[in-house]
C-alpha positions as a Markdown table, in Angstrom:
| # | Residue | x | y | z |
|---|---|---|---|---|
| 1 | Gly | -32.6 | 12.9 | -1.0 |
| 2 | Ala | -30.5 | 14.5 | -4.0 |
| 3 | Gly | -26.8 | 14.9 | -3.9 |
| 4 | Ile | -26.8 | 12.6 | -0.3 |
| 5 | Thr | -24.1 | 9.9 | 0.1 |
| 6 | Thr | -23.5 | 7.8 | 2.6 |
| 7 | Thr | -20.3 | 6.5 | 3.4 |
| 8 | Phe | -19.3 | 3.2 | 4.8 |
| 9 | Tyr | -15.8 | 1.9 | 5.0 |
| 10 | Gln | -16.8 | -1.4 | 5.6 |
| 11 | Leu | -20.1 | -2.8 | 5.4 |
| 12 | Val | -21.6 | -6.4 | 5.7 |
| 13 | Ile | -25.3 | -7.1 | 4.6 |
| 14 | Asn | -26.7 | -9.8 | 6.3 |
| 15 | Lys | -30.6 | -9.2 | 6.0 |
| 16 | Thr | -32.4 | -12.6 | 6.4 |
| 17 | Ser | -35.9 | -11.3 | 4.7 |
| 18 | Gly | -36.6 | -8.7 | 2.4 |
| 19 | Asp | -34.3 | -6.4 | 0.2 |
| 20 | Leu | -32.3 | -3.4 | 1.6 |
| 21 | Thr | -33.5 | -0.2 | -1.3 |
| 22 | Leu | -31.2 | 2.7 | -1.2 |
| 23 | Gly | -33.0 | 5.9 | -0.6 |
| 24 | His | -29.9 | 7.9 | -1.8 |
| 25 | Asn | -26.2 | 6.7 | -3.3 |
| 26 | Thr | -24.0 | 4.8 | -1.1 |
| 27 | Leu | -20.7 | 4.5 | -0.8 |
| 28 | Val | -18.0 | 1.6 | 0.4 |
| 29 | Ser | -14.8 | 3.7 | 0.6 |
| 30 | Gly | -11.9 | 2.4 | 3.2 |
| 31 | Gly | -10.2 | 6.1 | 2.1 |
| 32 | Ala | -6.2 | 4.9 | 2.2 |
| 33 | Ala | -7.4 | 1.6 | 3.8 |
| 34 | Ser | -8.9 | -1.3 | 2.1 |
| 35 | Ser | -12.7 | -1.1 | 1.3 |
| 36 | Leu | -14.7 | -4.0 | 2.1 |
| 37 | Leu | -18.4 | -4.7 | 1.4 |
| 38 | Val | -19.5 | -8.8 | 2.2 |
| 39 | Leu | -22.5 | -10.0 | 1.0 |
| 40 | Thr | -24.0 | -12.2 | 3.2 |
| 41 | Gln | -28.2 | -12.2 | 2.6 |
| 42 | Gly | -30.0 | -9.8 | 0.9 |
| 43 | Arg | -29.9 | -8.0 | -2.2 |
| 44 | Ile | -29.6 | -4.5 | -2.2 |
| 45 | Val | -31.9 | -2.3 | -4.7 |
| 46 | Thr | -30.5 | 1.3 | -6.1 |
| 47 | Gly | -33.6 | 2.2 | -8.0 |
| 48 | Ala | -32.3 | 5.2 | -9.9 |
| 49 | Asn | -29.5 | 5.4 | -7.0 |
| 50 | Ser | -25.9 | 4.2 | -6.9 |
| 51 | Phe | -23.9 | 1.8 | -5.0 |
| 52 | Ala | -20.4 | 2.7 | -5.0 |
| 53 | Val | -17.1 | 0.4 | -3.9 |
| 54 | Gly | -13.9 | 1.8 | -3.7 |
| 55 | Ala | -12.2 | 5.5 | -4.1 |
| 56 | Ala | -9.1 | 6.7 | -4.7 |
| 57 | Gly | -6.0 | 6.0 | -2.8 |
| 58 | Ala | -7.6 | 2.5 | -1.4 |
| 59 | Thr | -5.1 | -0.4 | -0.7 |
| 60 | Ser | -7.8 | -2.7 | -1.8 |
| 61 | Thr | -11.2 | -2.7 | -3.0 |
| 62 | Thr | -13.2 | -5.9 | -2.1 |
| 63 | Ile | -16.7 | -7.4 | -3.0 |
| 64 | Ser | -17.2 | -10.6 | -1.2 |
| 65 | Gly | -19.6 | -13.5 | -0.7 |
| 66 | Ala | -22.3 | -12.5 | -3.7 |
| 67 | Asn | -24.5 | -15.6 | -4.9 |
| 68 | Ala | -28.0 | -16.1 | -5.6 |
| 69 | Ala | -29.2 | -14.7 | -2.6 |
| 70 | Ser | -27.3 | -11.4 | -2.2 |
| 71 | Tyr | -26.2 | -9.1 | -4.9 |
| 72 | Ile | -26.8 | -6.2 | -6.1 |
| 73 | Val | -30.3 | -5.3 | -8.2 |
| 74 | Gly | -29.7 | -2.1 | -10.3 |
| 75 | Asn | -26.6 | 0.3 | -10.6 |
| 76 | Leu | -22.6 | -1.0 | -9.0 |
| 77 | Arg | -20.2 | 1.2 | -9.6 |
| 78 | Arg | -16.4 | -0.1 | -8.7 |
| 79 | Tyr | -13.4 | 2.2 | -8.6 |
| 80 | Ile | -11.2 | 0.7 | -11.1 |
| 81 | Pro | -7.2 | 2.0 | -10.4 |
| 82 | Thr | -4.5 | 2.7 | -12.8 |
| 83 | Gly | -2.9 | -0.5 | -14.4 |
| 84 | Thr | -3.6 | -3.8 | -15.2 |
| 85 | Gln | -6.8 | -4.7 | -13.5 |
| 86 | Ser | -8.0 | -8.6 | -14.4 |
| 87 | Gly | -11.3 | -10.5 | -13.3 |
| 88 | Ile | -13.2 | -7.2 | -11.6 |
| 89 | Val | -16.7 | -8.6 | -10.6 |
| 90 | Phe | -19.6 | -6.7 | -10.7 |
| 91 | Pro | -21.9 | -9.1 | -8.8 |
| 92 | Val | -25.5 | -7.6 | -10.0 |
| 93 | Gly | -28.6 | -9.6 | -10.7 |
| 94 | Gly | -32.3 | -8.9 | -11.6 |
| 95 | Ser | -34.7 | -7.6 | -9.7 |
| 96 | Thr | -36.8 | -11.1 | -9.6 |
| 97 | Ala | -35.8 | -13.4 | -6.2 |
| 98 | Gly | -32.6 | -15.6 | -7.6 |
| 99 | Lys | -31.9 | -13.5 | -10.7 |
| 100 | Tyr | -27.9 | -13.5 | -10.1 |
| 101 | Ala | -26.2 | -12.6 | -13.2 |
| 102 | Pro | -22.7 | -11.6 | -12.4 |
| 103 | Val | -20.4 | -9.7 | -15.0 |
| 104 | Gln | -16.7 | -10.4 | -14.8 |
| 105 | Ile | -14.6 | -7.7 | -16.8 |
| 106 | Asp | -10.8 | -7.2 | -17.6 |
| 107 | Phe | -9.2 | -3.8 | -17.8 |
| 108 | Pro | -5.6 | -4.3 | -19.1 |
| 109 | Asn | -4.6 | -1.2 | -19.4 |
| 110 | Val | -6.3 | 1.3 | -17.7 |
| 111 | Thr | -4.3 | 5.0 | -17.7 |
| 112 | Ala | -6.7 | 7.3 | -15.9 |
| 113 | Ala | -8.7 | 5.7 | -12.6 |
| 114 | Gly | -12.0 | 6.3 | -12.5 |
| 115 | Tyr | -15.5 | 5.0 | -11.9 |
| 116 | Phe | -17.2 | 1.7 | -13.9 |
| 117 | Gln | -20.6 | 1.2 | -13.6 |
| 118 | Val | -22.5 | -1.8 | -14.6 |
| 119 | Ala | -26.6 | -2.6 | -14.2 |
| 120 | Ala | -28.0 | -6.3 | -15.2 |
| 121 | Ser | -31.7 | -6.5 | -16.1 |
| 122 | Thr | -33.3 | -10.1 | -15.7 |
| 123 | Val | -36.6 | -9.7 | -17.6 |
| 124 | Asp | -39.5 | -12.0 | -18.6 |
| 125 | Thr | -39.6 | -10.7 | -21.7 |
| 126 | Asp | -36.9 | -10.1 | -24.9 |
| 127 | His | -34.4 | -7.6 | -25.2 |
| 128 | Pro | -36.0 | -4.7 | -26.7 |
| 129 | Asn | -33.5 | -4.7 | -29.6 |
| 130 | Ile | -33.8 | -8.4 | -30.5 |
| 131 | Gly | -36.1 | -7.9 | -33.5 |
| 132 | Pro | -33.4 | -6.0 | -35.8 |
| 133 | Ser | -30.4 | -7.8 | -34.6 |
| 134 | Ala | -28.9 | -10.7 | -36.0 |
| 135 | Leu | -29.6 | -12.8 | -33.1 |
| 136 | Tyr | -32.2 | -15.7 | -33.5 |
| 137 | Ser | -35.4 | -14.4 | -32.2 |
| 138 | Ala | -37.1 | -17.4 | -31.6 |
| 139 | Lys | -34.8 | -18.0 | -28.6 |
| 140 | Pro | -35.2 | -15.7 | -25.5 |
| 141 | Val | -32.7 | -13.0 | -24.6 |
| 142 | Asn | -34.1 | -12.2 | -20.9 |
| 143 | Gln | -30.6 | -11.3 | -19.9 |
| 144 | Tyr | -28.9 | -8.7 | -20.4 |
| 145 | Trp | -26.7 | -6.2 | -18.4 |
| 146 | Ser | -25.8 | -2.2 | -18.9 |
| 147 | Leu | -21.8 | -1.0 | -18.9 |
| 148 | Thr | -21.2 | 2.7 | -18.3 |
| 149 | His | -18.6 | 5.0 | -17.3 |
| 150 | Pro | -20.3 | 7.7 | -15.2 |
| 151 | Arg | -18.0 | 10.0 | -17.1 |
| 152 | Ala | -18.5 | 10.7 | -21.7 |
| 153 | Ala | -15.3 | 8.9 | -21.9 |
| 154 | Pro | -15.0 | 5.4 | -21.4 |
| 155 | Val | -12.1 | 3.6 | -18.8 |
| 156 | Pro | -8.9 | 4.1 | -21.2 |
| 157 | Gly | -7.7 | 0.8 | -20.9 |
| 158 | Gly | -10.9 | -0.8 | -20.4 |
| 159 | Arg | -12.6 | -3.8 | -22.4 |
| 160 | Ala | -15.2 | -6.1 | -21.2 |
| 161 | Ala | -14.1 | -9.9 | -21.3 |
| 162 | Pro | -16.0 | -12.2 | -22.5 |
| 163 | Ala | -18.6 | -11.8 | -19.8 |
| 164 | Thr | -18.9 | -14.5 | -17.2 |
| 165 | Ser | -22.2 | -14.9 | -15.9 |
| 166 | Thr | -24.4 | -17.8 | -14.3 |
| 167 | Pro | -27.5 | -18.1 | -15.9 |
| 168 | Pro | -30.6 | -18.2 | -13.2 |
């Protein structure tokens, strides 16, 4: 329900069939310890909710094991601490099984820590803005991402590196 968040210190997803669909926001936060999410098998579908990993004070935040059979479908939030943070991977993908489309972002000089959110959209139609864009419309653009910061302002010092993705 609204306003409810389920918190885990460490979480392993190993679901042999079907998806794990969130009924509300979920947080993997080890507090002062490490936050660990292991994606072994099975997708996490957020719907309108968010799945967050990490929090202030955590000594480390790790997401491991993501692949074409195990990733986040929807809104993935990662806590970005201050300083230089390189190679932060957001293991997201589309709602069609196997449409794994991870994003890797470098944050060269974060001056105010906070969450950064990525959502992937892998669809069977062109991006809605391909027509007015400078892209060649005869080539499909069926995979795209939404990169947002939950606050009004972006994470200071954050920049998207050339997005690294694995085409489906």
